[in-house]
C-alpha positions in Angstrom: 116.9 100.9 65.8 114.8 101.7 62.7 115.7 105.4 63.0 119.4 104.5 63.3 119.2 102.2 60.2 117.3 104.8 58.2 119.9 107.4 59.1 122.9 105.2 58.1 122.4 103.4 54.7 125.7 101.6 55.0 124.7 100.1 58.3 121.3 99.2 56.9 122.8 97.4 54.0 125.3 95.5 56.2 122.6 94.5 58.7 120.3 93.3 55.9 123.2 91.3 54.3 124.1 89.8 57.7 120.5 88.7 58.4 119.9 87.4 54.9 123.0 85.2 55.1 121.7 83.4 58.2 125.0 83.7 60.1 126.3 80.8 62.2 126.9 81.0 65.9 130.7 81.3 65.2 130.2 84.2 62.8 128.0 86.0 65.4 130.6 85.4 68.1 133.3 86.9 65.8 131.1 90.0 65.3 130.4 90.3 69.0 134.1 90.2 69.7 134.5 93.3 67.5 131.9 95.3 69.5 133.0 97.8 72.1 132.1 96.6 75.6 129.3 98.3 77.3 130.1 100.5 80.3 129.2 98.9 83.6 125.8 99.6 84.9 125.4 101.7 88.0 122.8 100.7 90.6 119.7 102.9 90.6 118.8 104.2 94.0 115.6 106.2 94.4 114.5 107.7 97.7 110.7 107.5 97.8 108.6 109.8 99.9 106.9 108.0 102.8 103.6 108.1 100.9 105.0 106.1 98.1 107.5 103.9 99.9 106.8 100.2 100.6 108.2 100.6 104.1 111.0 98.7 105.6 112.6 97.6 108.8 112.6 101.1 110.3 109.0 101.9 109.1 106.4 102.5 111.8 104.1 99.6 112.5 101.0 101.1 111.0 98.4 98.4 110.2 97.3 100.4 107.2 100.3 102.5 106.0 98.5 103.9 103.0 94.9 104.3 104.0 92.5 104.8 101.1 91.4 108.4 100.4 88.2 109.3 98.6 88.4 112.8 97.2 86.3 114.7 94.7 88.4 116.5 92.1 87.4 118.4 89.0 87.2 116.3 85.9 89.8 118.5 84.2 92.4 117.4 86.9 91.7 113.8 86.1 92.1 114.4 82.4 95.4 116.1 83.1 96.5 113.2 85.3 95.5 110.7 82.6 97.5 112.6 80.0 100.6 112.2 82.2 100.3 108.4 82.8 102.2 107.4 79.6 105.3 109.4 80.5 105.1 109.3 84.3 107.3 106.2 84.5 110.3 108.5 83.8 109.7 110.2 87.2 112.1 109.2 89.9 109.3 108.4 92.3 107.8 105.9 89.8 111.0 104.4 88.3 110.4 101.1 89.9 106.7 100.9 89.0 106.1 98.5 86.1 102.6 99.8 85.1 102.0 103.4 86.0 98.3 104.3 86.8 96.4 107.5 87.2 96.5 106.8 91.0 100.3 106.7 90.9 100.4 110.0 89.0 98.0 111.6 91.5 100.1 110.3 94.5 103.2 111.9 93.1 101.3 115.1 92.4 100.0 115.1 96.0 103.4 114.5 97.6 105.1 117.2 95.4 102.2 119.6 95.9 102.2 119.2 99.7 105.9 119.8 99.7 105.4 123.0 97.7 102.6 124.2 100.0 104.7 123.4 103.1 107.6 125.4 101.7 105.4 128.3 100.8 103.8 128.4 104.2 107.2 128.1 105.9 108.5 131.1 103.9 105.5 133.2 104.9 106.1 132.3 108.6 109.7 133.6 108.3 108.5 137.0 106.9 
């Protein structure tokens, strides 16, 4: 919002004047009527890999669907994963996660990495 106001001095002045005038509910309703309606929102559907999914009616009855895994990895990999945490919420696999953690990033990397290895090995078998 600040960038938009900075880029448009007329809009900045009108906004400042509106807020300084302490508009009534009626005035705000009149302004709202002048706005273009927002397009309807589409539902977001994300197919999560089995490792990340919460399961469902058709999920196998596994008493521990995501068993813990202790794995030693180089410190550099952990630093790289930590560097991705802030932006990882934009990944489709993590779109529904409210607070993304290093573990979430590593799960996605593991799922994607395994898919890449499987594809590579399948291609070699076909040769």
